[in-house]
N, C-alpha and C positions, 0 to 999 in steps of 0.2 A: 541456553538461552534457551526460558522456557517463555509460554505467553506474556503474564507478565514484563519480563525483559525483553522480550519481541514490538509490544505494546510502545513500555519505553521510549526506547528509542523511535521509534517510528511519530513520537508524540516528540520526541527532539530534534527532531529533521522536519520539523513544522507542520505535519499535519493532522489533522483534527481523529482519532479514536475515538470510536461506541464505545461502548461499554457492550461486553457480550459473558453472556456463562456460559458458553460454547468454545470451540475450539477454533472455531472462526467467530470476524466482526468484520465489520465497516468500520472504510477505512475515505475522510475525505481527501480525493483530490483534486476535484477542480472535472478536469475532461475527460473521464471512467477509459473514456477507449481510447486520446489517446495513450494517456498513462501507458495503460497498459498492453501497448506496441514498443509503446519503455523500456518497460518490463522485460518484451519477450525477447527485444534483442542483446535480451543480456540472461539470459538461459529460465528467467523465472518466470514461474505462471501465474499470477492473479485472477478475479475473475469480476469481469468491466457488468457492475451489476443494472447499465440501464436499461435490460430488458424485466427490472423488478419495478422502474422508475421510480429508481436512482442514480441517474447519468453523471452525476457529480462524484459515484462511492467507485471506491468496489471494496470486494470481501479477498482478505488476507487469513489465510488459513494459518496454526501454528504445525509448527512440524517439527523437528529433530533442530535443537542446536546450531550444525553446521547451514539447513536449509536454509536457518532464520536470517541467519547471517548475510551468508548469500545476499536474501530477497533487501536485507539494508542496507546493502551496498550496492542494491542495484536502484534502490527508492535513493540514496543520492549521489549516485549519477542523474537515475531523467528529473533528479527535484532540478543540479545544475545542466541542468536540458534545455530545457523547463525554461527557465528564469525563475524558479518561484516559483509558476503559473496558477501552481491551484491560490492564490491567493487572494486571483481576482474574483474567484466565483464565487 
């Protein structure tokens, strides 16, 4: 799974993935701090962009296919656990 596939999978999960020409991109998740914490519980790290003035976004880096799959699985679990809270922001 490369970046286009990762971006598509995150979009399919209902997240707003912002365009990027780099190996990393921003994803609108609602409460970035809570989302980052939820993913960390699954052993997946993303950058909370609150310090950039973007409290509803996390920064995701495209990695090896197996790491990207793990990220998508953790995102899906986090969204289930948050009841799709990102839609309220």
